[in-house]
N, C-alpha and C positions, 0 to 999 in steps of 0.2 A: 198288307204291305203298303206303305205310303207311296204315293205317286204324285209328282208335281209336274205340270206341263203348262207351257205358254204357247199359244198359237194365235196371234192377232188376226182378226177377221174371221176366225172360226170358233174360238173358245172365249167366252166372256170372262174378263177378270173376276176372280172371286167365286168361280163356279165350283160347286162341290157335288160329288156323285155319291149317293147313298146306296145304290144298288151293289150287289156282291160282284166285285171284280177281283180276278186272280192274277198272279204274276204271269201266267201263260197268256194273258190277254194283252200284255204290253206289246209284244212283237206285231201281232195283227193290227193293233191300233196304229202303231208307228208306220207300218207298211201302208195302211189306208191313207194316212196323211201324206205319205211320200208319193202316192199315186201308183203304187206297185201292187199288182194282184197278190192276194194272200194265198200261199200254196195250200192245197187241200189237206196236206198231211200235218199242218199246224193244228194243235189241239185247242188253242184259245180262240176267243171271239173278239173282234174289234169293238171297242166301246166308244168309238168316235162320236156316234149319234148321242150317247149319253152325255158326253162332254159338251156337245153343242145344244143340249136341251131338247133334242128331238125325241119324239116317242118312238120306241123301237118295237112295239108290239109286245111280245113276251120275252122278258129277259130272265136270266138265270135265277132260279128259286133256291138252289142248293149249291153249296161250295164244297168240293172235295179237297182233302189234303193228305199227305203221306210223309211221315217223319222216319228217316232211315238211319240216322247218325249214331245210334247206340253202339258202343259205350263211350263215344268220344266226349268232348269237353262238357256238354250239358248233362250227361249221364241220364238222359230221358229214354225210357224203353221205346223200342220201335212201335209205332202205332200209325193208324190211319183213321180218318173220320170224315164226317159230313156235317155241314152246318146249314140250317135254314135261318130265317130271321128270328125264330123263337127257340129252336132246339139245336143241341149239339150232341151227336152220337160219336163215340170214340171206341176203337178197339185196339187194346194193347196186345201184342202178339209175341214179343221176344224181348227179354227172357221170360216174362210172365204172360199169361193169357187172361184177359178180363175185359169186360165191356163197361162203359159209362154212358149215361144219358143225363144231360142237364137241361132244365127248363129255364132258359136265360131270362124269361119274362118274370118268373117267380123267384129266381135265384141268379141274379146277374153276376155274382161273384163265383158262381159254379162251385158251391160248397157241398151241395147235397146231390149225390148220385141217385137218380130215380129209375135206373135201368130195371131193377127187380120189383118196383112198385106196381102192383096190379092195375092201378089207375092209368098207367102209362104204357101198357102193353101194346095197344093199338099204335101209339106213336112210335114205339120201338120197331114194330113191324113195318110201318110206313117208311121210317127213316132207313131201315135196313134195305128195303126194296129200292129206295132211291140211291142208296150207296152202291148196291149191286149194279143198277142201271148206269150210273156215272162211271164206276170203276170198269165196267165192260166197255163203255164208250172210249175211255182213255187207255184201254188194253192193259189194265193192272190185274192180271190173272190171279196173283197172290191174294189180293184183297177180295176179289170175287169168291175165290175158293174158301177163304176164312169166313167171310160173311155168310156164305151158303151152308157152312158146317154147323152153325149154331142156330 
């Protein structure tokens, strides 16, 4: 999701953030800049330090998403997934059930599903483990249940 922000004295013009930031991070970031404590029940993380060019220690290595809008306008099946800088694991679960894994370094256009490729089985398991961990953190029990069942 594109995000444009200007805050003279805090964010240098032309700053670009390459780390994985999600839309759930917008509210905590804006609250941080407003000087308001971020409530503990907010799922996102403030990325104000990234915007200011400060080292944050360990930042997010995986990004979770969930698409619920089937069968509305886009007619894309319900699915959830997780993305790292190299891989994307997707689980379609309604009305079809299938998994996809893409190696975005070797296949940046995501044309070859390598989910069943024996060479990628360790990656599949690692990505599923991260997916379960993050879906548990965000309390998405449906995704945890589906990921654990395969």
